[in-house]
N, C-alpha and C positions, 0 to 999 in steps of 0.2 A: 286275346289268349293264344291264338295261333302264332303271333309274332314272338311271344314270350317262349313258347315251346320250341320254336325254331332256334331262338337264341340259346336255350339250355342245351339243345342237341349238338350245338357246335363244340361243346365241351366233351360230352360223351352221351351215349344213349343207354337205355335200360338194359339192353342185351350185353353192354360192356361191363356191367356191375356184377361182381362175383360174391361180394359180401358187404354188408352195411352194419353200422353200429352207432350209438349215441355217445357223445363225449359227456364228461361229468357236468357240463353246463347246458346239455340238451341239444347241441348241434349234431347234425347227421353227417357222418363220414361214409362216403361210398368207395369201396376198393375196386378199381377198374383194372382191366387188363393193361399191362405195361405198354403193349404195342398198340393199344387203342388211343393213347395219348396224342392230342394234336401235334405236340412237338416231335414225337417219334415219326408220325406220318409226314411232317414237314421235312425231316431229314431224308426220308425215303424219296419224297418228291424232288428233292434237289440232287439226288444221286448218291447220297451217303447214308444208305439204310443201315439201321441197327438190326442185326440178325440174331443176336444172342443177348440174353439178360445180363446186365452188369452184375458184378458180385455184390452180395448183401453183406454189410458189415454186421457181424454178430455182436450184440450188445450184452455186456455182463452187468450184474448188479441190479438191484430193484429200481424200477421206474416209477416216478410219482404218478398219481392217478389222473393228472390233467394231460399226460402223454398217453400214447396208445400202447399200453402195457399188458394187454391180454386179459385183464380182469373183465368180468361180465358187466354189461351195461344194464339199464333198468328193465330190459326185455330179455336178458339172459344171453345176449350176443357178445362174444369176445371182442374186446376193444383192441383189435390188431388186424392188419391186412395179411391175407394168405400169400404164400410164395407166388411171385410173378405178377403181383398187383401193386397199385400205387394209390395212396389215400387222396381223395378229393373232397373238399367241403361241398356239401350239396346245397344248391339254391333251388327253391321251388317257385312255381308260378304264383302261389298265394303270398309268399314272402315278398317277391318283387312288386306285386300289386300293393301290398301294405306299406312298402317303402317309398311309394310314390309313382309306381309304374315303370315300364321298361325304359323309357327315354331318360327318366331321372336316374335310374340305376345304372344304365350304360354310361351316362355322363360322369357319374361319380367313379366308375371304374376306369375311365380313360382320361380324366382331366388332371393334369399335374403341371408344376412349373420347376425350372432349374433352381438350385438353391440361391444363387445370386445372379441376377440378370446382367449379361455381358453384352453391351451394345455392339452390334455388328454392321449396322447401316443407319442412315438418317431416321428411318422409321422406328429404330430401337433406341433413340436417344434419351428416352425417359428412363431414369434409373433411380434407385438401384434395384428395383423389383417390379414385378407385374402389379397392376393396380389393386387386385383383390388378395394379393399374397403378402405374407411377411415371413422373414426367416431369421433365425439366430444360428450363426455357424462358426466353426473353426476350420481352417484349412491346413493340410499337411505342409510343413515347410522344412522338412528334413533334408539330408544330403542330396545334392542334384543327381547323384548316381542312382539313388532310389527313386526319386521323383520322376525321372525319365523312364523308368522301367518297373512300375509298380505291378507286382504279381499277386499281392495278397494284403488283406487288412482284417484286423479284429478290433472289436470295441464292445464295451458293456454299456447297456442302456437301462435306466430305471423304468419300471412298468407302473404307470399311474392312471387312475380313473379320472381322466380329464372330462369336464362337462362341455358338450358341444350343443348349441341350440339346434332345434329341428324345424324352425320356421322358414328356412331357406332351402334351396335345392342342391347345394353343393358343398357347404361348409365342412371342413375337417381340420383335425389337429393331430400332428404326428411328430415322431422322433425317429431319426434314421441315420444311415451311413450312405453316402454317395461315392461310388467309384466311377471316375469320369475320364473321358478323353474328348478333346475338342471344346469349343466355347460358343459356337453359333447356335441359334435357335430358329425354327420354322414355325412360329406361332405368334398370334396377336400382332400381325403386321411386320414381324421380323422375318428375315430370310437367311438361309445358309445353304451350302452345297453338300448334299448327301454324299458321303464317302470322302469329303475334304475337311471342311471346318465345322460341321455340325456336331453338337454334343452327342456323345454315345455314353450310356450310363448303365450300371447295374446298382439297384438300390434296395436296401433291406431295412426293416424296422418295425415300429409299433404305430398303429393308427387308431384313432377314434373317429368314426364316420357314421352318423345316424342315417345316411342315405344308402349305406351298404349293409349295415348290421343293426339288428334290433334284438336286444337292447344295445345301445351305443357304448359298449365297454371296449377296453384295449384288445386289439387283434393283431396278430403277426402278419406282415405283408412283405411282398416282393414286388419289384417294378423294374422295367427296362425300356429304354428307347435307343434307337440307332439312327434317327433322322432329326435330331434337334427338337424333339417333343411334338413333331407333327403328328406322330402316333406314339403309342405306348399304353400299356395296360397294367393294372394291379393284378397280382396273383397269377393264376394260370388261365386267365380269360383270353380267348382268341376267336373273335367272331367277325372277322372282316375288317377290323380297324388297322390292319397291318402290324399287329402286335408281335413282338419277338416271341416265338414259341418257347415253351418251357418244358423240360423233361424231368419229371419227378423221379426220385429214387424208389425202387421197389421196397416195400415193407418199411417205409419211413415212419418214424414215431411221432411226427407232427406234420401238419399240412399248411400250405399258404392259405391265409384268410381265417385260420382258426382263432378262437378266443384265447386270451392269455390270462393267467392268474394275476390279480392285483390285490394290494393290501385291503383288508376289510375296514379298517379304521384309520383315521388320521393319526400320525405318529407311529404306526406300525412299521415293522421292517419291510421295505419294498422288495418285491421280487425283481429279478434282473433278467434281461435277455442279453446273452452273449452271442454276437453274430460274427461269422467269418465268411469273407468273400475271397475266393482263391482261384486264380487261373490254372487250369489243369490240362496242359496240351497233350499229356500222355494218359489221361484218364479214359474210362470207358466211353464217355461222351465228352470229347474235347470242348472246353469253354470255361465259363465262369461258374464254379461250383459254390453253392450257398450251404452253409452248415450253421447250426444254432444249438444253444443250450439255455434252458430256463432255470435260473437260480442254481441249486446244487444238483440239478438233474443230470442226465446223460447227454454228452455232446454227440451230435449225430448229423449226417448229411441229410439235406432236404431235396436238392435237385440242382439242375444245371441250366443256364442259358447257353445254348450251343454257340461255338465260335463262329460258325457260318452265318450267324445273324448280324455279325458286326463287320466293320470295314477297317482296312489298314491295320495300324498297330494294335487297336483294341481287341483284335483276335487273340493276342498273346499278352498284352500288358496295358495298363492305364497310365495316365500322366498327372492325375490329381485325385485327392481324396478329401471330402468334406464330411464333417459330422455336425449334427445340430437338430433343429426343430423347424417345423413349417406349419403355418395355418393358411387356410383359404377362407376369407370372410367376404362374401359377395356384397354385403351391405357396406363395407368399408368403414364400419363403426368400431372395429377392432374390439369386439366383445367375445371373440372366439379365443379361449385361453390357451396357454401353453403349460404343460406340466400338470400339477396336481389340482384336481377339483375345479373350482371356479377361477383359479389363477393365482397360485402362491408366488410370491416374490422370490427371485433366485437367491437373494441374500439370506433367506431362511436356511439354506443349506440342507444337509442330510438330517432326517430322512424325508423332509417335506417337499423340497423343490425338485423339479425334473433335472436329470443329470445324464452325463456321459463320463465314463472314467477308463483310464488305462488303454487309450487306443494305441494300436501298433500297426505300422505300415512296413511291408517288406518288398524287396526285390528278390531276384533269384539268389543273391549272395549276402544280403545284409538287411537289418530291420531298424526302425527308428520310431519313437513316439513323440516327435517334435511337432507341435501344432501352433499355428498363429491364430490369434483371436481376431476374427473378422467383425464380431459384434452383431448388431441387429439392423435390419433394413428399415425398421420403424422404432428407433430408440425411445420415442415417447411412450410407446406401448409395450414393447417387449425388451428384455435385458438379458445380460449374461454376467456371471460372477465366477471368478477363478480363486476367490479367497474365502468364500463361505466355508463353514465347518464341513470337512469331507466325511465320507463313510469309513468304516474300518479297513485298514490295510490297502488303502488307495495309493497310487502313485500320482500321475497326472489326472486332472479332472476339470470339469466346469459344470456349473449349474445354469439353467435357463428357466425363464418364466415371464410372468406379467410384470411390467414396471409400474410403479405408482403413477397415476395421472396427476402430476404435480402442478399446482397453480400458485405456489408461494414463490415469489421472486421471478415469476414468469407467467405466461398465459398457457393454458392447455385447451386444445380443440377450437382455437379462434378461427381456424379456416372453415369451420362449419357454421359460423354465425349466420342465422337466417334473417336477421332484421336489417332494416335500412333506416338510418345509417348503421354500418356494420359494427361500430364501437358502441355497444349498448350500455357500457359503464366506463366512460372515457377517463383515462388516467389511473385505472385500477387494475389489479391482477384478476383475470377471469379464468374460471374452469368451467367448461361446458362440454356437452355431449352432442352427438349428431342429432339432427331433427328427427323426431319420432322415437328417440332413445333417451328415456328419462334418467336423471341422476337418481341412483339408489343408495349412494353412500357418501360420506364426507369424513375426512380425518383431520385432526388437529394436534398441535404440539402439546405434549404433557406439561411442559413449562413454557411460559410465554402465552400469547393470545392467538397467534396466527393459525388459520386453517392451512392444510398442507395439500391434500389431493382430493379429487372427486372419483367416485366410482359410477361407471355407466352401466345401465341395464340393457336388456334386450331391446332391439329396435322394433317394437310391436305396436306403437300407437300412431295411427294415421294422423298427420298434422299439417296444417296450413302455416308454413313458416312465416309468412308475411303478417300474420296476426299475433306473433309473439310480442310481448312487451315487458318492460322493466318495472319492478316494484323496489323502491329504495327505502333503506333504513335511515330514519332521521330522529332517532331517540324516542320512538313511539311505535305502536303497532301500525302495520300497513297490510291490511288483510283483504283479500278478494272475497271472502266469505267467512262468516262466523258460525257456520253450521257445525263445525267440528268442536265447538266449545273452547274453553280455556285449556288447551292441550299442554301448556307449559306455564303454570302459575309463577308469578314474579319474574317473568321474562318478557321482553318485547318480541313480537312475532311478525315475521314476513311470511305471508301465505298467498298462494295463488288462488284463483277462483275455483269453484266447485268442479268445473269441467276442464281444469287446467293442471299441468304438471311442471315441476322445476326442470328446466333444461340447462341453466347455468347459474353460477354463484360467483360474485366478486368480492374482493377484499382490498382494503387500502394497503399502501406500502408499509404501514405500521402494524397491519394484521387485523384491522377492524372490519367486521362484516359491513358491506356496503349495499349490496342489492341482489335480487334474484331475477332470472329471466324466466318468465312464465309463458307457456305455450298451450293453446287449446288443443285438446286431443279428442278425435272422434271416438265415441263409445265410453269415455270416462264418466263414471257415475258414482265412484267411491262406494259401490254396493257391498264391498267386503269390509267396509269400516276403515277407521284410521286409528293409529296408535302412535305414542311418543317414544322416540329412541334417544336417550341422553348420552352424549359423548363428552361432556364438559370435563369430567375427572375419571373416566372409565371407558371401556368398550361397551357399546350398547347391547341390549338383550339379544337382539337378532343378528349381531355380528357373527358371521360364520367362522368356521375353524381354519379357513385358508387365509393366511396373513398377507393381505394385498398391500399393506403399507407398514412394514415393520417399525417398531419404536414410536408409533403414534397412536393416540386414541382414535377409535373408529366408531362412527355411528352408521348404521346400516339397516335398510329395509331388507326383509328376507329374500334371499335368492332361491331357497329350496321351494318356495311357493311363488312362481312367476305371476306377475300382475301388480306387485306392489311398487310404488314409486315415491319419491320425495315430493310432497305438496307444500312444505313450508320449512323454514329454518328460524330458530330463535337465538336470542342473546340475553344475558342476565340484565334485568332492569337496574339502572344506575351505573352500569359499566359503559361509560362513554366510549371506551376503546372497542367494545363490541365483540368479545370472544364468542365463538360458536358454543351453544349450550345444548340444543336438541334439534332433532329432525321430526317432522310430522310425516309419517309414512301412511299412505292410503292405498287401498287396493280396488281394482275393478272387479 
């Protein structure tokens, strides 16, 4: 408890708070004295004190209720900060304990990776990304005169309720803008020289992170590093990690870390976050000023990363801008989605898939919106589309999201095979998930017989991989148990044992179902029962609303109720070619 309190008081103390209020989603905002900010104190410590308040930009017109518009909260307190104060999102000791404790919380606040790993030494030869990270990005490729002297960028980002699992200690999914100088990193065995080749960045966007926020809804974030990610912190945290100080604007109408409005239903018009990052050498606090606008709300300044926290050219300009999405998946099972819900495919386009549109990069004399598609650092799991249907009045754009885990014409997940010999269905196309991570869905072509992609569930089943085994389809049932009854009459059934789940499915080069890979799982008892999900000529009853394999029929065990998994697959009796007909979904 004492450690947590010490951590909280590095941000501000109770005596710094002049007013507090609740946002419309119940978060608490504390309005603290402008001069009590750690960033302002840091400027004074380095000999460049701020002695007067910067001017406040008076905003006209009505403000939406999710901003700090002065309306009364549930306790009658005005939702706005008084003159001379800055809004801060309050964290409490109880919240931090509920999110996993101080160590988990601090790790979530300070762990991040560059958008694309740039090897700078033999220790960094693994590419193109860190082991637990995946990125989908575009990079500015406009005129060299702008690229060598970037002083500002703007970009629109869709705000989506991404699902992120809570069973690990660090996973997140985010969409953002990176303003960067340098390429080297000081992290995970990599080295660079601070003030020379290390990455320096200012980053802004939307994050879903169950280890920082409960509930894990979209939140506005800022981030910065000046030493190649050896240090760096989200939002306005500064507690001894060497984080770049942040100076919030007085009477700002939104705060780093606050929740963002997201669409209530699938297919609804998405809210958007417009972000602007601008170098302001002549501003009240010289440095990188961040401003934002939510949908049709008011465009307003949020605060500044002071220039004195950066080295060399980054004090006045950047040399690269990237836009895109990032996940951190510590299991490396790649079940942390990008974009909407449980992972909509980018080819779904507007309004379903995650997106960026109309980015613009400026120097002091010109602007350009020209970007090059980098793609995905894990193209089997995440993808980008520049041709899906755009939103209204868009110029340039791209969508990002989960790629179908295709095993038609190829293998998917073969590097995870737990059995020996590794090829558990020799000569056949195999789709499989990581050990402990059951298959929860299967797609198939509306015409023809071939299956197309598997969908992997959360990695929650303790498994001894060496005990996995194959059950082959040979024109008859091949079942490890009959306790689930005749779950698909008039079909041949492949089914794992009562304490097993399906980790992999194989099919022939003609599209016939061939076999399933069954693995024993600790704690599997099927005590939630089993049900049949037919995908032969339709999407199954529990297929969710996020289209993870467009233009294919999908059979799926429910994702809204974790614990369900595929325990069997069937094919119509008499069909020697063996088209997929149904899944047996069972729950622990």
